[in-house]
MDTraj code that builds the backbone (N, CA, C; nanometers):
import mdtraj as md
import numpy as np

residues = "MET GLN GLN LEU ASP HIS ASN GLN THR LEU ASN GLN LEU GLN GLN PHE PRO ILE THR ILE VAL CYS ASP THR ILE ARG THR PRO GLU ASN ILE GLY MET CYS PHE ARG ILE SER GLU ASN PHE GLY VAL SER LYS ILE TYR ILE HIS LYS ASN SER PRO SER LEU GLU ASN ASN THR VAL LYS ARG THR ALA ARG ASN THR LEU LYS ASN LEU SER SER ASP TYR TYR SER ASP ILE ASP LEU LEU ILE THR ASN LEU LYS LYS GLU GLY ASN ILE ILE ILE GLY LEU GLU LEU THR ASP GLU SER THR ASN ILE GLN ASP PHE ASP PHE THR LYS HIS THR LYS ILE VAL VAL PHE LEU GLY SER GLU ARG GLN GLY ILE ASN LYS LEU THR SER LEU ASP MET SER ILE ALA ILE PRO MET TYR GLY LYS ASN THR SER MET ASN VAL ILE HIS SER LEU ALA ILE ALA LEU TYR GLU ILE THR ASN GLN LEU THR ALA".split()
xyz = np.array([
    [0.2053, 2.3527, 2.5651],
    [0.1690, 2.2354, 2.4640],
    [0.0669, 2.3268, 2.3835],
    [0.0852, 2.3566, 2.2585],
    [-0.1161, 2.3356, 2.1680],
    [-0.1054, 2.2646, 2.0456],
    [-0.1926, 2.1470, 1.9967],
    [-0.2322, 2.1139, 1.8864],
    [-0.1975, 2.1641, 1.7624],
    [-0.1531, 2.1430, 1.6877],
    [-0.1218, 2.1679, 1.5287],
    [-0.1978, 2.2184, 1.4582],
    [-0.2984, 2.3229, 1.3638],
    [-0.3583, 2.2851, 1.3180],
    [-0.3339, 2.2518, 1.1828],
    [-0.4200, 2.2163, 1.0441],
    [-0.3534, 2.1405, 0.9024],
    [-0.2754, 2.3215, 0.8200],
    [-0.3102, 2.4534, 0.8953],
    [-0.2243, 2.5807, 0.8171],
    [-0.0731, 2.5563, 0.9471],
    [-0.0580, 2.4886, 1.0374],
    [0.0625, 2.5436, 1.1207],
    [0.1391, 2.4078, 1.1286],
    [0.0572, 2.3345, 1.0247],
    [0.2024, 2.2216, 1.0129],
    [0.2559, 2.1597, 0.9013],
    [0.3847, 2.2010, 0.8248],
    [0.4791, 2.1771, 0.7133],
    [0.5526, 2.0638, 0.6866],
    [0.4657, 1.9875, 0.6228],
    [0.4816, 1.8584, 0.5896],
    [0.6288, 1.8561, 0.5243],
    [0.7834, 1.7397, 0.5288],
    [0.8062, 1.7951, 0.3676],
    [0.7919, 1.6956, 0.2828],
    [0.7532, 1.7694, 0.1881],
    [0.6970, 1.7285, 0.0642],
    [0.8026, 1.6223, 0.0430],
    [0.7402, 1.5366, 0.0070],
    [0.8500, 1.4494, -0.0572],
    [0.7690, 1.2901, -0.1282],
    [0.8566, 1.2179, -0.2633],
    [0.7256, 1.1360, -0.2899],
    [0.8856, 1.0297, -0.3543],
    [0.7925, 0.9070, -0.3538],
    [0.9152, 0.7922, -0.3207],
    [0.8572, 0.7190, -0.4296],
    [0.9533, 0.5654, -0.4347],
    [0.9029, 0.4961, -0.5231],
    [0.8196, 0.3705, -0.5255],
    [0.7631, 0.4483, -0.4935],
    [0.6311, 0.2868, -0.4243],
    [0.4999, 0.3140, -0.4499],
    [0.4608, 0.1891, -0.5484],
    [0.3601, 0.1860, -0.6121],
    [0.2179, 0.0719, -0.5300],
    [0.1146, 0.0972, -0.4871],
    [0.0315, 0.0100, -0.4101],
    [-0.0241, -0.0728, -0.5051],
    [-0.0827, -0.2227, -0.5113],
    [-0.1777, -0.2484, -0.6328],
    [-0.3071, -0.3473, -0.4809],
    [-0.3488, -0.2791, -0.5422],
    [-0.4742, -0.3278, -0.4445],
    [-0.5761, -0.4358, -0.4786],
    [-0.5372, -0.5605, -0.4410],
    [-0.5670, -0.6515, -0.5373],
    [-0.7648, -0.7471, -0.4598],
    [-0.8141, -0.6599, -0.4837],
    [-1.0101, -0.7282, -0.4981],
    [-1.0167, -0.6824, -0.3587],
    [-0.9737, -0.5761, -0.3277],
    [-1.0041, -0.4446, -0.2236],
    [-1.1535, -0.4423, -0.2351],
    [-1.3047, -0.4609, -0.1508],
    [-1.3853, -0.4296, -0.1855],
    [-1.4726, -0.3489, -0.1086],
    [-1.3705, -0.3074, 0.0297],
    [-1.4535, -0.1995, 0.0860],
    [-1.4435, -0.0330, 0.0648],
    [-1.5154, -0.0232, 0.0114],
    [-1.5114, 0.1540, 0.0220],
    [-1.4164, 0.2257, 0.1103],
    [-1.4335, 0.1942, 0.2313],
    [-1.3532, 0.3145, 0.3365],
    [-1.2385, 0.2410, 0.3387],
    [-1.1884, 0.0883, 0.3091],
    [-1.0286, 0.0556, 0.2818],
    [-0.9958, 0.1426, 0.1576],
    [-1.0536, 0.1260, 0.0282],
    [-0.9870, 0.2255, -0.0157],
    [-0.9667, 0.3113, -0.0175],
    [-1.0614, 0.4207, 0.0528],
    [-1.0284, 0.5161, 0.0383],
    [-0.8920, 0.5805, 0.1466],
    [-0.8911, 0.5275, 0.3057],
    [-0.8128, 0.4840, 0.3344],
    [-0.6427, 0.4754, 0.2730],
    [-0.6993, 0.3630, 0.2124],
    [-0.5600, 0.3541, 0.1268],
    [-0.5057, 0.4659, 0.0865],
    [-0.5969, 0.5276, -0.0202],
    [-0.5483, 0.7015, -0.0574],
    [-0.5135, 0.7768, 0.0330],
    [-0.5350, 0.7669, 0.1681],
    [-0.4718, 0.9102, 0.2329],
    [-0.3979, 0.8599, 0.2756],
    [-0.3390, 0.7516, 0.3708],
    [-0.2354, 0.6860, 0.4032],
    [-0.1237, 0.6774, 0.3077],
    [-0.1318, 0.6259, 0.1182],
    [-0.0171, 0.6008, 0.0784],
    [-0.0507, 0.7812, 0.0676],
    [-0.0711, 0.8592, 0.0230],
    [-0.0283, 1.0272, 0.0435],
    [0.0427, 1.0314, 0.1264],
    [0.0010, 1.0898, 0.2524],
    [0.0541, 1.1088, 0.4074],
    [0.2416, 1.0306, 0.3679],
    [0.2340, 0.9140, 0.2904],
    [0.3630, 0.8628, 0.3080],
    [0.4543, 0.8545, 0.1725],
    [0.4144, 0.9593, 0.0686],
    [0.4774, 1.0016, -0.0345],
    [0.4472, 0.8952, -0.1666],
    [0.3461, 0.8089, -0.1240],
    [0.3367, 0.6925, -0.2082],
    [0.3265, 0.8042, -0.3702],
    [0.3941, 0.7167, -0.5020],
    [0.3843, 0.7747, -0.6740],
    [0.2982, 0.7028, -0.6742],
    [0.2119, 0.6379, -0.6920],
    [0.1176, 0.5356, -0.7850],
    [-0.0091, 0.4439, -0.6972],
    [-0.1485, 0.4150, -0.7713],
    [-0.2201, 0.3184, -0.6870],
    [-0.2478, 0.2487, -0.8081],
    [-0.2879, 0.1337, -0.7818],
    [-0.3633, 0.0548, -0.8653],
    [-0.4754, -0.0319, -0.8069],
    [-0.5611, 0.0270, -0.8782],
    [-0.7494, -0.0659, -0.7943],
    [-0.7676, -0.1723, -0.8936],
    [-0.8690, -0.2865, -0.8190],
    [-0.9114, -0.3125, -0.9424],
    [-1.0274, -0.2481, -0.9770],
    [-1.0324, -0.3262, -1.1320],
    [-1.1570, -0.3081, -1.1652],
    [-1.3204, -0.2838, -1.0980],
    [-1.3092, -0.4126, -0.9975],
    [-1.4511, -0.4673, -0.9244],
    [-1.4323, -0.3796, -0.7789],
    [-1.2927, -0.3542, -0.7676],
    [-1.3403, -0.2335, -0.6290],
    [-1.4188, -0.1398, -0.6246],
    [-1.4832, -0.0670, -0.5330],
    [-1.5324, 0.0759, -0.5453],
    [-1.5000, 0.1681, -0.6134],
    [-1.5357, 0.2869, -0.7287],
    [-1.5111, 0.3480, -0.6871],
    [-1.4616, 0.4648, -0.6860],
    [-1.3567, 0.5546, -0.7604],
    [-1.3501, 0.6400, -0.6716],
    [-1.4451, 0.7504, -0.6825],
    [-1.5529, 0.7562, -0.7095],
    [-1.6645, 0.8462, -0.7584],
    [-1.7371, 0.8677, -0.5892],
    [-1.7035, 0.6753, -0.5890],
    [-1.7865, 0.6643, -0.4423],
    [-1.8134, 0.7450, -0.3216],
    [-1.9035, 0.8048, -0.2527],
    [-1.9509, 0.8970, -0.1460],
    [-1.8113, 0.8526, -0.0335],
    [-1.8572, 0.7232, 0.0194],
    [-1.7340, 0.6566, 0.0894],
    [-1.5797, 0.6576, 0.1003],
    [-1.5949, 0.6085, -0.0209],
    [-1.3906, 0.6456, -0.0447],
    [-1.3530, 0.8042, -0.0769],
    [-1.4593, 0.8641, -0.0974],
    [-1.4162, 0.9907, -0.1024],
    [-1.3770, 1.0806, -0.0037],
    [-1.5264, 1.0534, 0.1060],
    [-1.5750, 1.1179, 0.2308],
    [-1.4074, 1.0260, 0.2913],
    [-1.3741, 0.8807, 0.3407],
    [-1.2813, 0.8137, 0.3743],
    [-1.1497, 0.9162, 0.3700],
    [-1.1015, 0.9622, 0.2011],
    [-0.9689, 0.9298, 0.1401],
    [-1.0155, 1.0959, 0.1881],
    [-1.0808, 1.1443, 0.1756],
    [-1.0455, 1.3317, 0.1951],
    [-1.0034, 1.3803, 0.0766],
    [-0.9623, 1.4540, 0.0853],
    [-0.8579, 1.5465, -0.0125],
    [-0.7590, 1.4781, -0.1002],
    [-0.7237, 1.3596, -0.0462],
    [-0.6067, 1.3011, -0.0877],
    [-0.6344, 1.2210, -0.2601],
    [-0.7741, 1.1788, -0.3055],
    [-0.7826, 1.1687, -0.4696],
    [-0.7167, 1.2260, -0.5702],
    [-0.7143, 1.3653, -0.4766],
    [-0.7068, 1.4215, -0.6216],
    [-0.5179, 1.4672, -0.6052],
    [-0.4778, 1.4655, -0.5372],
    [-0.2867, 1.4339, -0.4913],
    [-0.2253, 1.2957, -0.5125],
    [-0.2611, 1.2000, -0.5760],
    [-0.2320, 1.0933, -0.5695],
    [-0.2736, 1.0368, -0.7411],
    [-0.1310, 0.9499, -0.7920],
    [-0.1914, 0.9262, -0.9058],
    [-0.2368, 0.7684, -0.8971],
    [-0.3708, 0.7050, -0.9892],
    [-0.4344, 0.6002, -0.9636],
    [-0.4388, 0.5102, -1.0670],
    [-0.4552, 0.4173, -1.0911],
    [-0.5428, 0.3320, -1.2443],
    [-0.6128, 0.2395, -1.2035],
    [-0.6971, 0.2190, -1.3325],
    [-0.7886, 0.0606, -1.2322],
    [-0.7106, -0.0081, -1.3387],
    [-0.7344, -0.1738, -1.3077],
    [-0.6190, -0.3086, -1.3688],
    [-0.7683, -0.3640, -1.3859],
    [-0.7928, -0.4755, -1.4710],
    [-0.8496, -0.5698, -1.4937],
    [-0.7888, -0.6990, -1.4998],
    [-0.6587, -0.7252, -1.5092],
    [-0.5658, -0.8277, -1.5737],
    [-0.4656, -0.8350, -1.5117],
    [-0.4519, -0.8766, -1.3972],
    [-0.3571, -0.8689, -1.2478],
    [-0.2173, -0.9486, -1.3113],
    [-0.2406, -1.0224, -1.3949],
    [-0.1027, -1.0947, -1.4876],
    [0.0041, -0.9656, -1.5696],
    [-0.0938, -0.9286, -1.6211],
    [-0.0568, -0.8202, -1.7115],
    [-0.0125, -0.7158, -1.6525],
    [-0.0807, -0.6890, -1.5928],
    [-0.0104, -0.5358, -1.4499],
    [0.1105, -0.5713, -1.3347],
    [0.1308, -0.6915, -1.3258],
    [0.2090, -0.7198, -1.2494],
    [0.3782, -0.7754, -1.3600],
    [0.3483, -0.8294, -1.4698],
    [0.4398, -0.8348, -1.5865],
    [0.4958, -0.6694, -1.6016],
    [0.3960, -0.6148, -1.6368],
    [0.4517, -0.4787, -1.6949],
    [0.5548, -0.3949, -1.5722],
    [0.5141, -0.3876, -1.4396],
    [0.5281, -0.3910, -1.3106],
    [0.6836, -0.4008, -1.2906],
    [0.6979, -0.4990, -1.3378],
    [0.8076, -0.5960, -1.3217],
    [0.9184, -0.5679, -1.4597],
    [0.8828, -0.5214, -1.5369],
    [0.9455, -0.4715, -1.7137],
    [1.0212, -0.3470, -1.6772],
    [0.9659, -0.2214, -1.5374],
    [0.9656, -0.1221, -1.5454],
    [1.0895, -0.1100, -1.4023],
    [1.0989, -0.2173, -1.3831],
    [1.2303, -0.2343, -1.2973],
    [1.1981, -0.2752, -1.1472],
    [1.0299, -0.2558, -1.1005],
    [0.9893, -0.3273, -0.9393],
    [1.0123, -0.4630, -0.9391],
    [0.9823, -0.4499, -0.7777],
    [1.0492, -0.5326, -0.7066],
    [0.8827, -0.5784, -0.6553],
    [0.8268, -0.6928, -0.6952],
    [0.6748, -0.6817, -0.5943],
    [0.6902, -0.7881, -0.4679],
    [0.6511, -0.6937, -0.3636],
    [0.6208, -0.7503, -0.2937],
    [0.4733, -0.7670, -0.1736],
    [0.4690, -0.8526, -0.1250],
    [0.3214, -0.8866, -0.1080],
    [0.3212, -0.8717, 0.0874],
    [0.2338, -0.7875, 0.0715],
    [0.2355, -0.7609, 0.2205],
    [0.1390, -0.8816, 0.2933],
    [0.2089, -0.9924, 0.3115],
    [0.1044, -1.1227, 0.3538],
    [0.1858, -1.2123, 0.4187],
    [0.1004, -1.2430, 0.5183],
    [0.1620, -1.3552, 0.6656],
    [0.1217, -1.5473, 0.5429],
    [0.2794, -1.5192, 0.5200],
    [0.2728, -1.6913, 0.4370],
    [0.3709, -1.7736, 0.5024],
    [0.4279, -1.9203, 0.4380],
    [0.5498, -1.9362, 0.4912],
    [0.7081, -1.8929, 0.4572],
    [0.6587, -1.8485, 0.4257],
    [0.7733, -1.7950, 0.3385],
    [0.8289, -1.6370, 0.3570],
    [0.6958, -1.5648, 0.4162],
    [0.7444, -1.4449, 0.4686],
    [0.8342, -1.4115, 0.5097],
    [0.9606, -1.2854, 0.4942],
    [1.0709, -1.2284, 0.5606],
    [0.9788, -1.1022, 0.6366],
    [1.0382, -1.0994, 0.7860],
    [1.0129, -0.9982, 0.8469],
    [1.0118, -0.8751, 0.8277],
    [0.9517, -0.7762, 0.8315],
    [0.9846, -0.6946, 0.7867],
    [1.0808, -0.5754, 0.8263],
    [1.0800, -0.5806, 0.8986],
    [1.2223, -0.5248, 0.9932],
    [1.3253, -0.5971, 1.0043],
    [1.3799, -0.6946, 0.8697],
    [1.4719, -0.7678, 0.8634],
    [1.5080, -0.6981, 0.6963],
    [1.4091, -0.7068, 0.6498],
    [1.4304, -0.6466, 0.4770],
    [1.4361, -0.5400, 0.4640],
    [1.5399, -0.5057, 0.4094],
    [1.6617, -0.3940, 0.2653],
    [1.5851, -0.3207, 0.1805],
    [1.4961, -0.2410, 0.2032],
    [1.4212, -0.2258, 0.1412],
    [1.5533, -0.0710, 0.0409],
    [1.6379, -0.0656, 0.0677],
    [1.7019, 0.0424, -0.0014],
    [1.7925, -0.0285, -0.0942],
    [1.7556, -0.1486, -0.1098],
    [1.8659, -0.2452, -0.2313],
    [1.7897, -0.2381, -0.3735],
    [1.6277, -0.1774, -0.3490],
    [1.4928, -0.1645, -0.4485],
    [1.5195, -0.0284, -0.4809],
    [1.4830, -0.0028, -0.6183],
    [1.5292, 0.0981, -0.6744],
    [1.3181, 0.1187, -0.6722],
    [1.2742, 0.0613, -0.7314],
    [1.1250, 0.0094, -0.7276],
    [1.0448, -0.0703, -0.6551],
    [0.9286, -0.0397, -0.5512],
    [0.8665, -0.1484, -0.4981],
    [0.6964, -0.0992, -0.4849],
    [0.6618, -0.2572, -0.5596],
    [0.5488, -0.2185, -0.5364],
    [0.5021, -0.2625, -0.3742],
    [0.4353, -0.2593, -0.3336],
    [0.3379, -0.3192, -0.2133],
    [0.2001, -0.3622, -0.2736],
    [0.2469, -0.5404, -0.2223],
    [0.0838, -0.5982, -0.3227],
    [0.0075, -0.5891, -0.1933],
    [-0.1250, -0.5781, -0.2070],
    [-0.2127, -0.5968, -0.0797],
    [-0.3648, -0.6826, -0.1181],
    [-0.3800, -0.7551, -0.1029],
    [-0.4812, -0.8475, -0.0636],
    [-0.6376, -0.8095, 0.0064],
    [-0.7187, -0.9002, -0.0316],
    [-0.8535, -0.8530, 0.0799],
    [-0.8191, -0.9200, 0.1765],
    [-0.8819, -0.8499, 0.2441],
    [-0.9335, -0.9152, 0.3950],
    [-0.9152, -1.0564, 0.4357],
    [-1.0664, -1.0855, 0.3495],
    [-1.0988, -1.2178, 0.3921],
    [-1.0169, -1.2856, 0.2773],
    [-0.9312, -1.3039, 0.1425],
    [-0.9071, -1.4137, 0.0714],
    [-0.7107, -1.4017, 0.0864],
    [-0.6555, -1.2412, 0.1559],
    [-0.5212, -1.2139, 0.1206],
    [-0.5266, -1.2089, -0.0405],
    [-0.3762, -1.2025, -0.0370],
    [-0.3152, -1.2212, -0.2087],
    [-0.3941, -1.3275, -0.3020],
    [-0.4563, -1.3168, -0.4186],
    [-0.4946, -1.4193, -0.4764],
    [-0.3747, -1.4589, -0.5594],
    [-0.2735, -1.4032, -0.6333],
    [-0.0910, -1.4507, -0.6589],
    [0.0026, -1.4441, -0.5985],
    [0.0244, -1.5778, -0.5144],
    [0.1605, -1.5310, -0.4160],
    [0.2236, -1.5895, -0.5272],
    [0.2054, -1.6635, -0.6127],
    [0.2980, -1.6848, -0.6871],
    [0.3996, -1.6118, -0.7798],
    [0.2952, -1.4954, -0.7602],
    [0.3573, -1.3641, -0.8790],
    [0.4131, -1.2752, -0.7810],
    [0.4477, -1.2595, -0.6478],
    [0.5445, -1.2221, -0.6070],
    [0.6272, -1.2657, -0.5867],
    [0.7484, -1.0833, -0.5686],
    [0.8794, -1.1649, -0.5906],
    [0.9286, -1.1993, -0.4648],
    [0.8588, -1.1702, -0.3351],
    [0.8724, -1.2210, -0.2074],
    [0.7407, -1.1970, -0.1365],
    [0.7229, -1.2352, 0.0207],
    [0.6538, -1.1413, 0.0882],
    [0.6566, -1.0803, 0.1891],
    [0.6380, -0.9808, 0.3018],
    [0.7206, -0.9548, 0.3932],
    [0.5525, -0.9546, 0.5023],
    [0.5945, -0.9769, 0.6374],
    [0.4990, -0.9806, 0.7607],
    [0.5304, -0.9091, 0.8605],
    [0.4612, -0.8244, 0.9574],
    [0.4813, -0.7737, 1.0222],
    [0.4311, -0.8688, 1.1587],
    [0.5053, -0.8546, 1.2400],
    [0.5479, -0.9320, 1.3562],
    [0.4245, -0.8932, 1.4346],
    [0.3813, -0.9617, 1.5060],
    [0.2318, -0.9867, 1.5907],
    [0.2549, -1.0332, 1.6797],
    [0.1925, -1.0081, 1.8653],
    [0.2824, -1.0361, 1.9797],
    [0.1436, -1.0667, 2.0303],
    [-0.0002, -1.0150, 1.9776],
    [-0.1439, -1.1274, 2.0262],
    [-0.1409, -1.2251, 1.9972],
    [-0.2595, -1.2666, 2.0663],
    [-0.3585, -1.4015, 1.9812],
    [-0.3450, -1.3943, 1.8697],
    [-0.4288, -1.2329, 1.8054],
    [-0.4712, -1.2444, 1.6647],
    [-0.3619, -1.1957, 1.5608],
    [-0.3975, -1.2892, 1.4676],
    [-0.3097, -1.3322, 1.3729],
    [-0.3310, -1.2583, 1.2579],
    [-0.4125, -1.1531, 1.2753],
    [-0.4459, -1.0454, 1.1482],
    [-0.4610, -0.9184, 1.1625],
    [-0.4816, -0.8038, 1.0730],
    [-0.5043, -0.7191, 1.1475],
    [-0.5513, -0.6231, 0.9597],
    [-0.5868, -0.5412, 0.9793],
    [-0.7150, -0.4648, 0.9120],
    [-0.5511, -0.3946, 0.7977],
    [-0.6505, -0.4252, 0.6785],
    [-0.5367, -0.4225, 0.5563],
    [-0.4703, -0.3330, 0.5190],
    [-0.5201, -0.2200, 0.5589],
    [-0.5145, -0.0196, 0.5740],
    [-0.3989, -0.0290, 0.6796],
    [-0.4136, -0.0678, 0.8067],
    [-0.3159, -0.0606, 0.9435],
    [-0.1626, -0.1193, 0.8531],
    [-0.1893, -0.2338, 0.8384],
    [-0.1124, -0.2997, 0.7418],
    [0.0065, -0.2772, 0.7210],
    [-0.0695, -0.1720, 0.6246],
    [-0.0009, -0.1022, 0.4829],
    [0.0877, 0.0320, 0.5791],
    [-0.0045, 0.1375, 0.6645],
    [0.0655, 0.1919, 0.6948],
    [0.1689, 0.1678, 0.8281],
    [0.1441, 0.0346, 0.8378],
    [0.3097, -0.0128, 0.9590],
    [0.4216, -0.0412, 0.8040],
    [0.3168, -0.0809, 0.7191],
    [0.5002, -0.1530, 0.5510],
    [0.5238, -0.0044, 0.5291],
    [0.4497, 0.0605, 0.5084],
    [0.4952, 0.2271, 0.4551],
    [0.5731, 0.3408, 0.5731],
    [0.5741, 0.3096, 0.6542],
    [0.5978, 0.3288, 0.8220],
    [0.7538, 0.2912, 0.7829],
    [0.7718, 0.1608, 0.7548],
    [0.8872, 0.1107, 0.7883],
    [0.9799, 0.1215, 0.6548],
    [0.9036, 0.1087, 0.5180],
    [1.0179, 0.1245, 0.3834],
    [1.0117, 0.2722, 0.4216],
    [0.9306, 0.3758, 0.4225],
    [1.0106, 0.5212, 0.4241],
    [1.1085, 0.5634, 0.5009],
    [1.1139, 0.4815, 0.6419],
    [1.2071, 0.4818, 0.7033],
    [1.3079, 0.4550, 0.7046],
    [1.3257, 0.3583, 0.5937],
    [1.4357, 0.3157, 0.5696],
    [1.5092, 0.3825, 0.4476],
    [1.4027, 0.4364, 0.3614],
    [1.4963, 0.5292, 0.2981],
    [1.5229, 0.6200, 0.3263],
    [1.4728, 0.6638, 0.4335],
    [1.5068, 0.8422, 0.4241],
    [1.5867, 0.8189, 0.5358],
    [1.6850, 0.7240, 0.5540],
    [1.7801, 0.7138, 0.6947],
    [1.8866, 0.7233, 0.6192],
])
top = md.Topology()
chain = top.add_chain()
for i, resn in enumerate(residues, 1):
    res = top.add_residue(resn, chain, resSeq=i)
    for name in ("N", "CA", "C"):
        top.add_atom(name, md.element.get_by_symbol(name[0]), res)
traj = md.Trajectory(xyz[None], top)
């Protein structure tokens, strides 16, 4: 057995109808990792709040590696306008958030939707506009801790979504 390097690995390049909205994520590492994991899973686009760290931030660039140039992104300032436009384009807006109405991510059928927006909140405050979501999904956890890093949550969600969409 031998570990493969980047030149020996050929991923099946595929893009999915998945958009990520980063709602007030302030940590440069989380913005960079959002790009990195989103590019790994064939996400189509990322929206970042204008008050989030710039893509020119050295920490964002170092964490994202080369994925910044491989993924479409845009900044937004008015979340209500962004959500309205995304809904007009036929997207379902799904918050990755633990709420009293969250659906277990494994119980949600992503294949019934042609365009999916995964809405991420900040680690401290969560999603600011819960009422703007079409629904929320939650990742089951089995330890005492009731939260996880936003990018770890995103990785799990993207795995589940793409796993269903490619089945």
